[in-house]
mmCIF entry with sequence, helices, sheets and N, C-alpha, C, O atoms, coordinates in Angstrom:
data_MODEL
# 
_entry.id   MODEL 
# 
_entity.id                         1 
_entity.type                       polymer 
_entity.pdbx_number_of_molecules   1 
# 
_entity_poly.entity_id                      1 
_entity_poly.type                           'polypeptide(L)' 
_entity_poly.nstd_linkage                   no 
_entity_poly.nstd_monomer                   no 
_entity_poly.pdbx_seq_one_letter_code       NPPPQLTLKGRWLEDLGFNTGQPVIVTVERGRLVIETELRI 
_entity_poly.pdbx_seq_one_letter_code_can   NPPPQLTLKGRWLEDLGFNTGQPVIVTVERGRLVIETELRI 
_entity_poly.pdbx_strand_id                 A 
# 
loop_
_entity_poly_seq.entity_id 
_entity_poly_seq.num 
_entity_poly_seq.mon_id 
_entity_poly_seq.hetero 
1 1  ASN n 
1 2  PRO n 
1 3  PRO n 
1 4  PRO n 
1 5  GLN n 
1 6  LEU n 
1 7  THR n 
1 8  LEU n 
1 9  LYS n 
1 10 GLY n 
1 11 ARG n 
1 12 TRP n 
1 13 LEU n 
1 14 GLU n 
1 15 ASP n 
1 16 LEU n 
1 17 GLY n 
1 18 PHE n 
1 19 ASN n 
1 20 THR n 
1 21 GLY n 
1 22 GLN n 
1 23 PRO n 
1 24 VAL n 
1 25 ILE n 
1 26 VAL n 
1 27 THR n 
1 28 VAL n 
1 29 GLU n 
1 30 ARG n 
1 31 GLY n 
1 32 ARG n 
1 33 LEU n 
1 34 VAL n 
1 35 ILE n 
1 36 GLU n 
1 37 THR n 
1 38 GLU n 
1 39 LEU n 
1 40 ARG n 
1 41 ILE n 
# 
_struct_asym.id          A 
_struct_asym.entity_id   1 
# 
_struct_conf.conf_type_id            HELX_P 
_struct_conf.id                      HELX_P1 
_struct_conf.pdbx_PDB_helix_id       AA1 
_struct_conf.beg_label_comp_id       ARG 
_struct_conf.beg_label_asym_id       A 
_struct_conf.beg_label_seq_id        11 
_struct_conf.pdbx_beg_PDB_ins_code   ? 
_struct_conf.end_label_comp_id       ASP 
_struct_conf.end_label_asym_id       A 
_struct_conf.end_label_seq_id        15 
_struct_conf.pdbx_end_PDB_ins_code   ? 
_struct_conf.beg_auth_comp_id        ARG 
_struct_conf.beg_auth_asym_id        A 
_struct_conf.beg_auth_seq_id         11 
_struct_conf.end_auth_comp_id        ASP 
_struct_conf.end_auth_asym_id        A 
_struct_conf.end_auth_seq_id         15 
_struct_conf.pdbx_PDB_helix_class    1 
_struct_conf.details                 ? 
_struct_conf.pdbx_PDB_helix_length   5 
# 
_struct_conf_type.id          HELX_P 
_struct_conf_type.criteria    ? 
_struct_conf_type.reference   ? 
# 
_struct_sheet.id               AA1 
_struct_sheet.type             ? 
_struct_sheet.number_strands   2 
_struct_sheet.details          ? 
# 
_struct_sheet_order.sheet_id     AA1 
_struct_sheet_order.range_id_1   1 
_struct_sheet_order.range_id_2   2 
_struct_sheet_order.offset       ? 
_struct_sheet_order.sense        anti-parallel 
# 
loop_
_struct_sheet_range.sheet_id 
_struct_sheet_range.id 
_struct_sheet_range.beg_label_comp_id 
_struct_sheet_range.beg_label_asym_id 
_struct_sheet_range.beg_label_seq_id 
_struct_sheet_range.pdbx_beg_PDB_ins_code 
_struct_sheet_range.end_label_comp_id 
_struct_sheet_range.end_label_asym_id 
_struct_sheet_range.end_label_seq_id 
_struct_sheet_range.pdbx_end_PDB_ins_code 
_struct_sheet_range.beg_auth_comp_id 
_struct_sheet_range.beg_auth_asym_id 
_struct_sheet_range.beg_auth_seq_id 
_struct_sheet_range.end_auth_comp_id 
_struct_sheet_range.end_auth_asym_id 
_struct_sheet_range.end_auth_seq_id 
AA1 1 VAL A 24 ? GLU A 29 ? VAL A 24 GLU A 29 
AA1 2 ARG A 32 ? THR A 37 ? ARG A 32 THR A 37 
# 
loop_
_atom_site.group_PDB 
_atom_site.id 
_atom_site.type_symbol 
_atom_site.label_atom_id 
_atom_site.label_alt_id 
_atom_site.label_comp_id 
_atom_site.label_asym_id 
_atom_site.label_entity_id 
_atom_site.label_seq_id 
_atom_site.pdbx_PDB_ins_code 
_atom_site.Cartn_x 
_atom_site.Cartn_y 
_atom_site.Cartn_z 
_atom_site.occupancy 
_atom_site.B_iso_or_equiv 
_atom_site.pdbx_formal_charge 
_atom_site.auth_seq_id 
_atom_site.auth_comp_id 
_atom_site.auth_asym_id 
_atom_site.auth_atom_id 
_atom_site.pdbx_PDB_model_num 
ATOM 1   N N  . ASN A 1 1  ? 17.928  -16.056 -4.235  1.00 0.00 ? 1  ASN A N  1 
ATOM 2   C CA . ASN A 1 1  ? 16.783  -15.807 -3.370  1.00 0.00 ? 1  ASN A CA 1 
ATOM 3   C C  . ASN A 1 1  ? 16.165  -14.445 -3.679  1.00 0.00 ? 1  ASN A C  1 
ATOM 4   O O  . ASN A 1 1  ? 16.845  -13.425 -3.568  1.00 0.00 ? 1  ASN A O  1 
ATOM 5   N N  . PRO A 1 2  ? 14.896  -14.411 -4.063  1.00 0.00 ? 2  PRO A N  1 
ATOM 6   C CA . PRO A 1 2  ? 14.251  -13.111 -4.287  1.00 0.00 ? 2  PRO A CA 1 
ATOM 7   C C  . PRO A 1 2  ? 13.963  -12.425 -2.954  1.00 0.00 ? 2  PRO A C  1 
ATOM 8   O O  . PRO A 1 2  ? 13.770  -13.094 -1.939  1.00 0.00 ? 2  PRO A O  1 
ATOM 9   N N  . PRO A 1 3  ? 13.932  -11.093 -2.955  1.00 0.00 ? 3  PRO A N  1 
ATOM 10  C CA . PRO A 1 3  ? 13.614  -10.367 -1.720  1.00 0.00 ? 3  PRO A CA 1 
ATOM 11  C C  . PRO A 1 3  ? 12.144  -10.574 -1.346  1.00 0.00 ? 3  PRO A C  1 
ATOM 12  O O  . PRO A 1 3  ? 11.337  -10.936 -2.201  1.00 0.00 ? 3  PRO A O  1 
ATOM 13  N N  . PRO A 1 4  ? 11.791  -10.348 -0.082  1.00 0.00 ? 4  PRO A N  1 
ATOM 14  C CA . PRO A 1 4  ? 10.387  -10.454 0.321   1.00 0.00 ? 4  PRO A CA 1 
ATOM 15  C C  . PRO A 1 4  ? 9.523   -9.494  -0.503  1.00 0.00 ? 4  PRO A C  1 
ATOM 16  O O  . PRO A 1 4  ? 9.941   -8.379  -0.818  1.00 0.00 ? 4  PRO A O  1 
ATOM 17  N N  . GLN A 1 5  ? 8.321   -9.943  -0.843  1.00 0.00 ? 5  GLN A N  1 
ATOM 18  C CA . GLN A 1 5  ? 7.446   -9.138  -1.693  1.00 0.00 ? 5  GLN A CA 1 
ATOM 19  C C  . GLN A 1 5  ? 5.995   -9.386  -1.315  1.00 0.00 ? 5  GLN A C  1 
ATOM 20  O O  . GLN A 1 5  ? 5.609   -10.508 -0.989  1.00 0.00 ? 5  GLN A O  1 
ATOM 21  N N  . LEU A 1 6  ? 5.202   -8.333  -1.363  1.00 0.00 ? 6  LEU A N  1 
ATOM 22  C CA . LEU A 1 6  ? 3.772   -8.427  -1.121  1.00 0.00 ? 6  LEU A CA 1 
ATOM 23  C C  . LEU A 1 6  ? 3.071   -7.743  -2.288  1.00 0.00 ? 6  LEU A C  1 
ATOM 24  O O  . LEU A 1 6  ? 3.350   -6.580  -2.581  1.00 0.00 ? 6  LEU A O  1 
ATOM 25  N N  . THR A 1 7  ? 2.164   -8.454  -2.956  1.00 0.00 ? 7  THR A N  1 
ATOM 26  C CA . THR A 1 7  ? 1.448   -7.902  -4.095  1.00 0.00 ? 7  THR A CA 1 
ATOM 27  C C  . THR A 1 7  ? -0.039  -7.829  -3.764  1.00 0.00 ? 7  THR A C  1 
ATOM 28  O O  . THR A 1 7  ? -0.640  -8.819  -3.347  1.00 0.00 ? 7  THR A O  1 
ATOM 29  N N  . LEU A 1 8  ? -0.621  -6.662  -3.951  1.00 0.00 ? 8  LEU A N  1 
ATOM 30  C CA . LEU A 1 8  ? -2.060  -6.469  -3.748  1.00 0.00 ? 8  LEU A CA 1 
ATOM 31  C C  . LEU A 1 8  ? -2.674  -6.072  -5.082  1.00 0.00 ? 8  LEU A C  1 
ATOM 32  O O  . LEU A 1 8  ? -2.168  -5.177  -5.760  1.00 0.00 ? 8  LEU A O  1 
ATOM 33  N N  . LYS A 1 9  ? -3.761  -6.735  -5.461  1.00 0.00 ? 9  LYS A N  1 
ATOM 34  C CA . LYS A 1 9  ? -4.423  -6.446  -6.730  1.00 0.00 ? 9  LYS A CA 1 
ATOM 35  C C  . LYS A 1 9  ? -5.925  -6.404  -6.527  1.00 0.00 ? 9  LYS A C  1 
ATOM 36  O O  . LYS A 1 9  ? -6.462  -7.039  -5.620  1.00 0.00 ? 9  LYS A O  1 
ATOM 37  N N  . GLY A 1 10 ? -6.584  -5.658  -7.371  1.00 0.00 ? 10 GLY A N  1 
ATOM 38  C CA . GLY A 1 10 ? -8.044  -5.656  -7.372  1.00 0.00 ? 10 GLY A CA 1 
ATOM 39  C C  . GLY A 1 10 ? -8.614  -4.251  -7.436  1.00 0.00 ? 10 GLY A C  1 
ATOM 40  O O  . GLY A 1 10 ? -8.016  -3.287  -6.958  1.00 0.00 ? 10 GLY A O  1 
ATOM 41  N N  . ARG A 1 11 ? -9.777  -4.168  -8.035  1.00 0.00 ? 11 ARG A N  1 
ATOM 42  C CA . ARG A 1 11 ? -10.448 -2.865  -8.157  1.00 0.00 ? 11 ARG A CA 1 
ATOM 43  C C  . ARG A 1 11 ? -10.846 -2.296  -6.802  1.00 0.00 ? 11 ARG A C  1 
ATOM 44  O O  . ARG A 1 11 ? -11.046 -1.089  -6.669  1.00 0.00 ? 11 ARG A O  1 
ATOM 45  N N  . TRP A 1 12 ? -10.961 -3.147  -5.808  1.00 0.00 ? 12 TRP A N  1 
ATOM 46  C CA . TRP A 1 12 ? -11.335 -2.688  -4.465  1.00 0.00 ? 12 TRP A CA 1 
ATOM 47  C C  . TRP A 1 12 ? -10.317 -1.700  -3.923  1.00 0.00 ? 12 TRP A C  1 
ATOM 48  O O  . TRP A 1 12 ? -10.663 -0.841  -3.112  1.00 0.00 ? 12 TRP A O  1 
ATOM 49  N N  . LEU A 1 13 ? -9.054  -1.806  -4.363  1.00 0.00 ? 13 LEU A N  1 
ATOM 50  C CA . LEU A 1 13 ? -8.026  -0.861  -3.910  1.00 0.00 ? 13 LEU A CA 1 
ATOM 51  C C  . LEU A 1 13 ? -8.353  0.556   -4.387  1.00 0.00 ? 13 LEU A C  1 
ATOM 52  O O  . LEU A 1 13 ? -8.226  1.522   -3.636  1.00 0.00 ? 13 LEU A O  1 
ATOM 53  N N  . GLU A 1 14 ? -8.775  0.658   -5.645  1.00 0.00 ? 14 GLU A N  1 
ATOM 54  C CA . GLU A 1 14 ? -9.149  1.969   -6.182  1.00 0.00 ? 14 GLU A CA 1 
ATOM 55  C C  . GLU A 1 14 ? -10.360 2.534   -5.430  1.00 0.00 ? 14 GLU A C  1 
ATOM 56  O O  . GLU A 1 14 ? -10.436 3.738   -5.181  1.00 0.00 ? 14 GLU A O  1 
ATOM 57  N N  . ASP A 1 15 ? -11.293 1.670   -5.076  1.00 0.00 ? 15 ASP A N  1 
ATOM 58  C CA . ASP A 1 15 ? -12.465 2.106   -4.306  1.00 0.00 ? 15 ASP A CA 1 
ATOM 59  C C  . ASP A 1 15 ? -12.061 2.695   -2.956  1.00 0.00 ? 15 ASP A C  1 
ATOM 60  O O  . ASP A 1 15 ? -12.771 3.531   -2.397  1.00 0.00 ? 15 ASP A O  1 
ATOM 61  N N  . LEU A 1 16 ? -10.911 2.250   -2.436  1.00 0.00 ? 16 LEU A N  1 
ATOM 62  C CA . LEU A 1 16 ? -10.419 2.738   -1.149  1.00 0.00 ? 16 LEU A CA 1 
ATOM 63  C C  . LEU A 1 16 ? -9.460  3.923   -1.285  1.00 0.00 ? 16 LEU A C  1 
ATOM 64  O O  . LEU A 1 16 ? -8.926  4.405   -0.286  1.00 0.00 ? 16 LEU A O  1 
ATOM 65  N N  . GLY A 1 17 ? -9.236  4.397   -2.526  1.00 0.00 ? 17 GLY A N  1 
ATOM 66  C CA . GLY A 1 17 ? -8.396  5.571   -2.723  1.00 0.00 ? 17 GLY A CA 1 
ATOM 67  C C  . GLY A 1 17 ? -6.973  5.288   -3.149  1.00 0.00 ? 17 GLY A C  1 
ATOM 68  O O  . GLY A 1 17 ? -6.155  6.206   -3.209  1.00 0.00 ? 17 GLY A O  1 
ATOM 69  N N  . PHE A 1 18 ? -6.654  4.024   -3.451  1.00 0.00 ? 18 PHE A N  1 
ATOM 70  C CA . PHE A 1 18 ? -5.314  3.668   -3.916  1.00 0.00 ? 18 PHE A CA 1 
ATOM 71  C C  . PHE A 1 18 ? -5.343  3.551   -5.432  1.00 0.00 ? 18 PHE A C  1 
ATOM 72  O O  . PHE A 1 18 ? -6.099  2.747   -5.977  1.00 0.00 ? 18 PHE A O  1 
ATOM 73  N N  . ASN A 1 19 ? -4.524  4.349   -6.122  1.00 0.00 ? 19 ASN A N  1 
ATOM 74  C CA . ASN A 1 19 ? -4.495  4.359   -7.578  1.00 0.00 ? 19 ASN A CA 1 
ATOM 75  C C  . ASN A 1 19 ? -3.169  3.815   -8.093  1.00 0.00 ? 19 ASN A C  1 
ATOM 76  O O  . ASN A 1 19 ? -2.145  3.921   -7.419  1.00 0.00 ? 19 ASN A O  1 
ATOM 77  N N  . THR A 1 20 ? -3.192  3.235   -9.283  1.00 0.00 ? 20 THR A N  1 
ATOM 78  C CA . THR A 1 20 ? -1.990  2.675   -9.892  1.00 0.00 ? 20 THR A CA 1 
ATOM 79  C C  . THR A 1 20 ? -0.900  3.734   -9.981  1.00 0.00 ? 20 THR A C  1 
ATOM 80  O O  . THR A 1 20 ? -1.139  4.843   -10.460 1.00 0.00 ? 20 THR A O  1 
ATOM 81  N N  . GLY A 1 21 ? 0.298   3.388   -9.519  1.00 0.00 ? 21 GLY A N  1 
ATOM 82  C CA . GLY A 1 21 ? 1.443   4.287   -9.585  1.00 0.00 ? 21 GLY A CA 1 
ATOM 83  C C  . GLY A 1 21 ? 1.507   5.309   -8.467  1.00 0.00 ? 21 GLY A C  1 
ATOM 84  O O  . GLY A 1 21 ? 2.474   6.067   -8.382  1.00 0.00 ? 21 GLY A O  1 
ATOM 85  N N  . GLN A 1 22 ? 0.514   5.346   -7.620  1.00 0.00 ? 22 GLN A N  1 
ATOM 86  C CA . GLN A 1 22 ? 0.477   6.317   -6.528  1.00 0.00 ? 22 GLN A CA 1 
ATOM 87  C C  . GLN A 1 22 ? 1.423   5.881   -5.411  1.00 0.00 ? 22 GLN A C  1 
ATOM 88  O O  . GLN A 1 22 ? 1.394   4.721   -4.998  1.00 0.00 ? 22 GLN A O  1 
ATOM 89  N N  . PRO A 1 23 ? 2.258   6.788   -4.920  1.00 0.00 ? 23 PRO A N  1 
ATOM 90  C CA . PRO A 1 23 ? 3.139   6.440   -3.800  1.00 0.00 ? 23 PRO A CA 1 
ATOM 91  C C  . PRO A 1 23 ? 2.326   6.109   -2.547  1.00 0.00 ? 23 PRO A C  1 
ATOM 92  O O  . PRO A 1 23 ? 1.281   6.706   -2.291  1.00 0.00 ? 23 PRO A O  1 
ATOM 93  N N  . VAL A 1 24 ? 2.825   5.158   -1.784  1.00 0.00 ? 24 VAL A N  1 
ATOM 94  C CA . VAL A 1 24 ? 2.189   4.802   -0.514  1.00 0.00 ? 24 VAL A CA 1 
ATOM 95  C C  . VAL A 1 24 ? 3.235   4.798   0.585   1.00 0.00 ? 24 VAL A C  1 
ATOM 96  O O  . VAL A 1 24 ? 4.436   4.744   0.320   1.00 0.00 ? 24 VAL A O  1 
ATOM 97  N N  . ILE A 1 25 ? 2.770   4.856   1.802   1.00 0.00 ? 25 ILE A N  1 
ATOM 98  C CA . ILE A 1 25 ? 3.632   4.770   2.978   1.00 0.00 ? 25 ILE A CA 1 
ATOM 99  C C  . ILE A 1 25 ? 3.272   3.472   3.693   1.00 0.00 ? 25 ILE A C  1 
ATOM 100 O O  . ILE A 1 25 ? 2.107   3.236   4.011   1.00 0.00 ? 25 ILE A O  1 
ATOM 101 N N  . VAL A 1 26 ? 4.275   2.630   3.947   1.00 0.00 ? 26 VAL A N  1 
ATOM 102 C CA . VAL A 1 26 ? 4.060   1.369   4.653   1.00 0.00 ? 26 VAL A CA 1 
ATOM 103 C C  . VAL A 1 26 ? 4.794   1.442   5.982   1.00 0.00 ? 26 VAL A C  1 
ATOM 104 O O  . VAL A 1 26 ? 5.999   1.692   6.017   1.00 0.00 ? 26 VAL A O  1 
ATOM 105 N N  . THR A 1 27 ? 4.075   1.225   7.068   1.00 0.00 ? 27 THR A N  1 
ATOM 106 C CA . THR A 1 27 ? 4.668   1.222   8.400   1.00 0.00 ? 27 THR A CA 1 
ATOM 107 C C  . THR A 1 27 ? 4.249   -0.054  9.123   1.00 0.00 ? 27 THR A C  1 
ATOM 108 O O  . THR A 1 27 ? 3.310   -0.738  8.716   1.00 0.00 ? 27 THR A O  1 
ATOM 109 N N  . VAL A 1 28 ? 4.956   -0.355  10.189  1.00 0.00 ? 28 VAL A N  1 
ATOM 110 C CA . VAL A 1 28 ? 4.605   -1.493  11.040  1.00 0.00 ? 28 VAL A CA 1 
ATOM 111 C C  . VAL A 1 28 ? 4.197   -0.942  12.397  1.00 0.00 ? 28 VAL A C  1 
ATOM 112 O O  . VAL A 1 28 ? 4.960   -0.222  13.040  1.00 0.00 ? 28 VAL A O  1 
ATOM 113 N N  . GLU A 1 29 ? 2.993   -1.286  12.826  1.00 0.00 ? 29 GLU A N  1 
ATOM 114 C CA . GLU A 1 29 ? 2.478   -0.833  14.117  1.00 0.00 ? 29 GLU A CA 1 
ATOM 115 C C  . GLU A 1 29 ? 1.938   -2.032  14.882  1.00 0.00 ? 29 GLU A C  1 
ATOM 116 O O  . GLU A 1 29 ? 0.990   -2.680  14.440  1.00 0.00 ? 29 GLU A O  1 
ATOM 117 N N  . ARG A 1 30 ? 2.531   -2.321  16.009  1.00 0.00 ? 30 ARG A N  1 
ATOM 118 C CA . ARG A 1 30 ? 2.106   -3.438  16.864  1.00 0.00 ? 30 ARG A CA 1 
ATOM 119 C C  . ARG A 1 30 ? 1.967   -4.738  16.074  1.00 0.00 ? 30 ARG A C  1 
ATOM 120 O O  . ARG A 1 30 ? 0.994   -5.473  16.240  1.00 0.00 ? 30 ARG A O  1 
ATOM 121 N N  . GLY A 1 31 ? 2.945   -5.012  15.215  1.00 0.00 ? 31 GLY A N  1 
ATOM 122 C CA . GLY A 1 31 ? 2.954   -6.259  14.461  1.00 0.00 ? 31 GLY A CA 1 
ATOM 123 C C  . GLY A 1 31 ? 2.037   -6.291  13.252  1.00 0.00 ? 31 GLY A C  1 
ATOM 124 O O  . GLY A 1 31 ? 1.805   -7.358  12.682  1.00 0.00 ? 31 GLY A O  1 
ATOM 125 N N  . ARG A 1 32 ? 1.512   -5.139  12.849  1.00 0.00 ? 32 ARG A N  1 
ATOM 126 C CA . ARG A 1 32 ? 0.633   -5.060  11.683  1.00 0.00 ? 32 ARG A CA 1 
ATOM 127 C C  . ARG A 1 32 ? 1.248   -4.159  10.622  1.00 0.00 ? 32 ARG A C  1 
ATOM 128 O O  . ARG A 1 32 ? 1.874   -3.150  10.946  1.00 0.00 ? 32 ARG A O  1 
ATOM 129 N N  . LEU A 1 33 ? 1.069   -4.524  9.351   1.00 0.00 ? 33 LEU A N  1 
ATOM 130 C CA . LEU A 1 33 ? 1.460   -3.642  8.258   1.00 0.00 ? 33 LEU A CA 1 
ATOM 131 C C  . LEU A 1 33 ? 0.334   -2.644  8.029   1.00 0.00 ? 33 LEU A C  1 
ATOM 132 O O  . LEU A 1 33 ? -0.831  -3.023  7.911   1.00 0.00 ? 33 LEU A O  1 
ATOM 133 N N  . VAL A 1 34 ? 0.691   -1.372  7.966   1.00 0.00 ? 34 VAL A N  1 
ATOM 134 C CA . VAL A 1 34 ? -0.283  -0.316  7.700   1.00 0.00 ? 34 VAL A CA 1 
ATOM 135 C C  . VAL A 1 34 ? 0.117   0.341   6.388   1.00 0.00 ? 34 VAL A C  1 
ATOM 136 O O  . VAL A 1 34 ? 1.238   0.831   6.256   1.00 0.00 ? 34 VAL A O  1 
ATOM 137 N N  . ILE A 1 35 ? -0.796  0.358   5.414   1.00 0.00 ? 35 ILE A N  1 
ATOM 138 C CA . ILE A 1 35 ? -0.528  0.935   4.101   1.00 0.00 ? 35 ILE A CA 1 
ATOM 139 C C  . ILE A 1 35 ? -1.431  2.148   3.934   1.00 0.00 ? 35 ILE A C  1 
ATOM 140 O O  . ILE A 1 35 ? -2.655  2.041   3.998   1.00 0.00 ? 35 ILE A O  1 
ATOM 141 N N  . GLU A 1 36 ? -0.806  3.311   3.718   1.00 0.00 ? 36 GLU A N  1 
ATOM 142 C CA . GLU A 1 36 ? -1.552  4.563   3.590   1.00 0.00 ? 36 GLU A CA 1 
ATOM 143 C C  . GLU A 1 36 ? -1.179  5.251   2.290   1.00 0.00 ? 36 GLU A C  1 
ATOM 144 O O  . GLU A 1 36 ? -0.055  5.118   1.807   1.00 0.00 ? 36 GLU A O  1 
ATOM 145 N N  . THR A 1 37 ? -2.138  5.994   1.719   1.00 0.00 ? 37 THR A N  1 
ATOM 146 C CA . THR A 1 37 ? -1.815  6.801   0.553   1.00 0.00 ? 37 THR A CA 1 
ATOM 147 C C  . THR A 1 37 ? -0.939  7.963   1.000   1.00 0.00 ? 37 THR A C  1 
ATOM 148 O O  . THR A 1 37 ? -1.078  8.475   2.110   1.00 0.00 ? 37 THR A O  1 
ATOM 149 N N  . GLU A 1 38 ? -0.047  8.365   0.125   1.00 0.00 ? 38 GLU A N  1 
ATOM 150 C CA . GLU A 1 38 ? 0.817   9.505   0.422   1.00 0.00 ? 38 GLU A CA 1 
ATOM 151 C C  . GLU A 1 38 ? 0.069   10.761  0.008   1.00 0.00 ? 38 GLU A C  1 
ATOM 152 O O  . GLU A 1 38 ? -0.246  10.938  -1.169  1.00 0.00 ? 38 GLU A O  1 
ATOM 153 N N  . LEU A 1 39 ? -0.216  11.627  0.959   1.00 0.00 ? 39 LEU A N  1 
ATOM 154 C CA . LEU A 1 39 ? -0.970  12.840  0.665   1.00 0.00 ? 39 LEU A CA 1 
ATOM 155 C C  . LEU A 1 39 ? -0.121  13.813  -0.129  1.00 0.00 ? 39 LEU A C  1 
ATOM 156 O O  . LEU A 1 39 ? 1.029   14.080  0.220   1.00 0.00 ? 39 LEU A O  1 
ATOM 157 N N  . ARG A 1 40 ? -0.693  14.335  -1.189  1.00 0.00 ? 40 ARG A N  1 
ATOM 158 C CA . ARG A 1 40 ? -0.010  15.351  -1.999  1.00 0.00 ? 40 ARG A CA 1 
ATOM 159 C C  . ARG A 1 40 ? -0.740  16.663  -1.806  1.00 0.00 ? 40 ARG A C  1 
ATOM 160 O O  . ARG A 1 40 ? -1.913  16.799  -2.153  1.00 0.00 ? 40 ARG A O  1 
ATOM 161 N N  . ILE A 1 41 ? -0.020  17.635  -1.241  1.00 0.00 ? 41 ILE A N  1 
ATOM 162 C CA . ILE A 1 41 ? -0.641  18.945  -0.969  1.00 0.00 ? 41 ILE A CA 1 
ATOM 163 C C  . ILE A 1 41 ? -0.126  19.965  -1.956  1.00 0.00 ? 41 ILE A C  1 
ATOM 164 O O  . ILE A 1 41 ? -0.521  21.130  -1.903  1.00 0.00 ? 41 ILE A O  1 
# 
């Protein structure tokens, strides 16, 4: 059995600030998955 997996693809992700290889933070809030870019300061 493979583990659960979610794959997102498309240039629209880059338009929203998500770049290939960039770390993200995934949280669950009120039954929703929230995916945010990890800020690098």
